[in-house]
C-alpha positions as CSV (number, residue, x, y, z in Angstrom):
1,M,110.7,103.4,135.4
2,D,107.8,104.1,132.9
3,G,105.4,103.4,135.8
4,L,107.1,106.1,138.1
5,S,107.3,108.6,135.4
6,D,103.7,108.1,134.6
7,Y,102.7,108.4,138.3
8,L,104.8,111.7,138.5
9,T,103.1,113.0,135.3
10,G,99.6,112.2,136.9
11,L,100.5,114.0,140.2
12,N,101.6,117.0,138.3
13,L,98.4,117.1,136.2
14,Y,96.4,116.7,139.4
15,S,98.1,119.4,141.3
16,S,97.7,121.7,138.1
17,A,93.9,120.9,138.2
18,C,93.8,122.0,141.9
19,V,94.9,125.5,141.2
20,D,93.3,126.1,137.7
21,E,90.4,128.5,137.8
22,D,88.8,127.3,134.6
23,Y,86.4,124.5,135.7
24,A,86.5,122.9,132.2
25,M,90.3,122.8,132.1
26,K,90.3,121.6,135.8
27,A,88.1,118.6,134.8
28,K,90.4,117.8,131.8
29,L,93.5,117.9,133.9
30,F,92.0,115.8,136.5
31,D,90.9,113.2,134.0
32,R,94.3,113.1,132.4
33,G,96.1,112.9,135.7
34,T,93.8,110.1,136.9
35,S,94.6,108.2,133.6
36,Y,98.3,108.5,134.1
37,I,98.1,107.4,137.8
38,S,95.9,104.3,136.8
39,K,98.4,103.4,134.0
40,A,101.3,103.7,136.5
41,D,99.4,101.4,138.9
42,R,99.0,98.8,136.3
43,Q,102.7,98.9,135.4
44,V,103.8,98.7,138.9
45,A,101.5,95.7,139.4
46,E,103.0,94.0,136.3
47,V,106.4,94.5,137.7
48,N,105.5,93.2,141.0
49,S,104.1,90.0,139.3
50,L,107.4,89.6,137.5
51,I,109.3,89.9,140.8
52,A,107.2,87.2,142.4
53,N,107.5,84.9,139.3
54,P,111.0,85.5,137.8
55,A,110.4,82.6,135.4
56,L,108.1,84.9,133.4
57,V,110.6,87.5,132.7
58,P,111.4,87.3,129.0
59,Q,115.0,86.4,128.1
60,H,116.2,88.6,125.2
61,A,119.3,87.1,123.5
62,S,121.3,89.1,121.2
63,A,121.1,88.2,117.4
64,A,124.6,86.8,117.6
65,D,123.7,84.6,120.7
66,S,120.6,83.5,118.8
67,I,122.7,82.5,115.8
68,N,125.2,80.7,117.9
69,E,122.4,78.7,119.8
70,W,120.6,77.9,116.6
71,C,123.9,76.7,114.8
72,I,125.0,74.8,117.9
73,T,121.6,73.0,118.1
74,R,121.5,72.2,114.4
75,W,125.1,70.9,114.1
76,A,125.6,69.6,117.7
77,N,128.3,67.0,116.8
78,N,130.1,68.9,114.1
79,M,132.4,72.1,115.2
80,Q,133.4,72.8,111.6
81,M,129.8,73.0,110.5
82,Q,128.9,75.1,113.6
83,E,131.5,77.6,112.6
84,Y,130.3,77.6,109.0
85,C,126.8,78.0,110.0
86,V,127.6,81.0,112.4
87,A,129.6,82.7,109.5
88,T,126.9,82.3,106.8
89,Q,124.0,83.2,109.2
90,T,125.8,86.3,110.4
91,E,126.6,87.4,106.8
92,A,123.1,86.7,105.8
93,R,121.8,88.7,108.8
94,A,123.8,91.7,107.7
95,K,122.5,91.2,104.2
96,L,119.0,91.0,105.4
97,A,119.4,94.4,107.3
98,H,120.6,96.0,104.0
99,I,117.5,94.5,102.2
100,L,115.2,95.9,104.8
101,E,116.8,99.3,104.5
102,M,116.2,99.2,100.8
103,N,112.6,98.2,101.3
104,P,111.1,100.6,103.9
105,K,107.6,99.9,105.5
106,G,104.8,100.2,102.9
107,N,107.2,99.0,100.2
108,P,105.8,95.8,98.4
109,G,109.4,94.3,99.0
110,R,108.8,94.6,102.8
111,N,105.7,92.4,102.6
112,I,107.7,89.8,100.7
113,I,110.4,90.0,103.4
114,S,107.8,89.5,106.1
115,K,106.4,86.4,104.4
116,C,109.8,85.0,103.9
117,T,110.5,85.5,107.5
118,Q,107.4,83.7,108.5
119,I,108.2,80.7,106.3
120,W,111.9,80.5,107.5
121,T,111.4,80.9,111.2
122,D,111.5,77.6,113.2
123,R,109.3,76.4,116.0
124,S,111.5,78.0,118.6
125,G,111.2,81.4,117.0
126,A,114.8,81.3,115.6
127,Y,115.4,82.8,112.1
128,N,117.1,81.0,109.3
129,Y,118.7,84.3,107.9
130,R,120.3,82.5,104.9
131,M,117.0,81.2,103.7
132,I,115.1,84.4,104.5
133,V,117.6,86.4,102.2
134,F,117.5,83.7,99.5
135,C,113.7,83.8,99.5
136,A,113.4,87.6,99.5
137,E,116.1,88.0,96.8
138,N,114.2,85.6,94.5
139,Q,110.9,87.4,95.0
140,I,111.7,91.1,95.3
141,P,111.6,92.5,91.8
142,R,114.8,94.3,90.8
Protein backbone atom coordinates (compact mmCIF):
# COMPACT_ATOMS: atom_id res chain seq x y z
CA MET A 1 0.00 0.00 0.00
CA ASP A 2 2.86 2.39 0.78
CA GLY A 3 4.29 1.77 -2.67
CA LEU A 4 1.00 2.61 -4.34
CA SER A 5 0.60 5.74 -2.21
CA ASP A 6 4.14 6.88 -3.07
CA TYR A 7 3.53 6.20 -6.73
CA LEU A 8 0.34 8.30 -6.68
CA THR A 9 2.14 11.11 -4.83
CA GLY A 10 4.94 11.01 -7.40
CA LEU A 11 2.47 11.22 -10.29
CA ASN A 12 0.65 14.15 -8.65
CA LEU A 13 3.93 16.01 -8.15
CA TYR A 14 4.93 15.28 -11.75
CA SER A 15 1.59 16.54 -13.10
CA SER A 16 1.97 19.71 -10.97
CA ALA A 17 5.43 20.20 -12.47
CA CYS A 18 3.92 20.01 -15.96
CA VAL A 19 1.59 22.97 -15.39
CA ASP A 20 3.72 25.16 -13.08
CA GLU A 21 5.09 28.26 -14.85
CA ASP A 22 8.04 28.83 -12.47
CA TYR A 23 10.94 26.80 -13.87
CA ALA A 24 12.69 26.52 -10.49
CA MET A 25 9.50 25.15 -8.89
CA LYS A 26 8.92 22.91 -11.91
CA ALA A 27 12.38 21.35 -11.40
CA LYS A 28 11.79 20.84 -7.66
CA LEU A 29 8.38 19.22 -8.23
CA PHE A 30 9.82 17.00 -10.96
CA ASP A 31 12.71 15.88 -8.72
CA ARG A 32 10.41 15.14 -5.77
CA GLY A 33 7.96 13.29 -8.03
CA THR A 34 10.77 11.20 -9.49
CA SER A 35 12.01 10.39 -5.98
CA TYR A 36 8.55 9.16 -4.90
CA ILE A 37 8.13 7.06 -8.04
CA SER A 38 11.59 5.48 -7.57
CA LYS A 39 10.78 4.67 -3.94
CA ALA A 40 7.47 3.12 -5.00
CA ASP A 41 9.26 1.02 -7.61
CA ARG A 42 11.65 -0.37 -4.95
CA GLN A 43 8.76 -1.17 -2.62
CA VAL A 44 6.85 -3.00 -5.35
CA ALA A 45 10.00 -4.98 -6.21
CA GLU A 46 10.36 -5.99 -2.53
CA VAL A 47 6.75 -7.15 -2.39
CA ASN A 48 7.20 -9.13 -5.61
CA SER A 49 10.28 -10.78 -4.10
CA LEU A 50 8.30 -11.77 -0.99
CA ILE A 51 5.47 -13.15 -3.14
CA ALA A 52 7.99 -15.26 -5.07
CA ASN A 53 9.65 -16.41 -1.81
CA PRO A 54 6.97 -16.72 0.90
CA ALA A 55 9.45 -18.26 3.34
CA LEU A 56 11.10 -14.83 3.60
CA VAL A 57 7.95 -13.19 4.98
CA PRO A 58 8.59 -12.41 8.66
CA GLN A 59 6.24 -14.14 11.07
CA HIS A 60 5.14 -11.73 13.81
CA ALA A 61 3.71 -13.49 16.81
CA SER A 62 1.83 -11.66 19.52
CA ALA A 63 3.53 -11.23 22.89
CA ALA A 64 1.14 -13.77 24.40
CA ASP A 65 2.00 -16.30 21.67
CA SER A 66 5.71 -15.67 22.19
CA ILE A 67 5.38 -16.18 25.94
CA ASN A 68 3.37 -19.39 25.44
CA GLU A 69 5.87 -20.76 22.94
CA TRP A 70 8.83 -19.87 25.19
CA CYS A 71 7.27 -21.52 28.24
CA ILE A 72 6.24 -24.64 26.33
CA THR A 73 9.77 -25.01 24.97
CA ARG A 74 11.33 -24.41 28.38
CA TRP A 75 8.98 -26.78 30.26
CA ALA A 76 8.09 -29.28 27.53
CA ASN A 77 7.19 -32.14 29.86
CA ASN A 78 5.60 -30.23 32.74
CA MET A 79 2.17 -28.65 32.20
CA GLN A 80 2.05 -27.12 35.69
CA MET A 81 5.33 -25.33 35.14
CA GLN A 82 4.16 -24.20 31.69
CA GLU A 83 1.10 -22.60 33.27
CA TYR A 84 3.17 -21.01 36.04
CA CYS A 85 5.70 -19.78 33.51
CA VAL A 86 3.00 -18.20 31.31
CA ALA A 87 1.39 -16.51 34.33
CA THR A 88 4.64 -15.08 35.69
CA GLN A 89 5.96 -14.02 32.30
CA THR A 90 2.67 -12.32 31.41
CA GLU A 91 2.64 -10.50 34.75
CA ALA A 92 6.27 -9.45 34.29
CA ARG A 93 5.55 -8.19 30.77
CA ALA A 94 2.81 -5.93 32.13
CA LYS A 95 5.18 -4.71 34.85
CA LEU A 96 7.88 -4.04 32.24
CA ALA A 97 5.40 -1.95 30.23
CA HIS A 98 4.80 0.15 33.35
CA ILE A 99 8.54 0.50 34.01
CA LEU A 100 9.06 1.62 30.41
CA GLU A 101 6.26 4.15 30.78
CA MET A 102 7.93 5.57 33.89
CA ASN A 103 11.31 5.77 32.07
CA PRO A 104 10.76 7.55 28.74
CA LYS A 105 13.41 7.66 26.00
CA GLY A 106 16.39 9.71 27.03
CA ASN A 107 15.93 8.81 30.70
CA PRO A 108 18.92 6.92 32.23
CA GLY A 109 16.51 4.20 33.38
CA ARG A 110 15.64 3.46 29.74
CA ASN A 111 19.30 2.66 29.04
CA ILE A 112 19.35 0.26 31.97
CA ILE A 113 16.18 -1.44 30.68
CA SER A 114 17.79 -1.80 27.23
CA LYS A 115 20.88 -3.42 28.72
CA CYS A 116 18.77 -5.79 30.83
CA THR A 117 16.74 -6.70 27.75
CA GLN A 118 19.92 -7.51 25.81
CA ILE A 119 21.17 -9.71 28.65
CA TRP A 120 17.87 -11.57 29.10
CA THR A 121 16.98 -12.25 25.47
CA ASP A 122 17.72 -15.82 24.39
CA ARG A 123 19.23 -17.00 21.10
CA SER A 124 15.81 -17.30 19.48
CA GLY A 125 15.04 -13.65 20.30
CA ALA A 126 12.52 -14.50 23.04
CA TYR A 127 12.45 -12.29 26.12
CA ASN A 128 12.64 -13.53 29.69
CA TYR A 129 10.38 -10.75 30.99
CA ARG A 130 10.69 -11.84 34.60
CA MET A 131 14.46 -11.51 34.55
CA ILE A 132 14.37 -8.25 32.58
CA VAL A 133 12.11 -6.73 35.27
CA PHE A 134 14.27 -8.15 38.08
CA CYS A 135 17.41 -6.77 36.45
CA ALA A 136 15.87 -3.33 35.79
CA GLU A 137 14.30 -2.99 39.24
CA ASN A 138 17.62 -3.72 40.90
CA GLN A 139 19.55 -1.19 38.83
CA ILE A 140 17.22 1.76 38.25
CA PRO A 141 17.60 4.28 41.07
CA ARG A 142 14.39 4.95 42.97
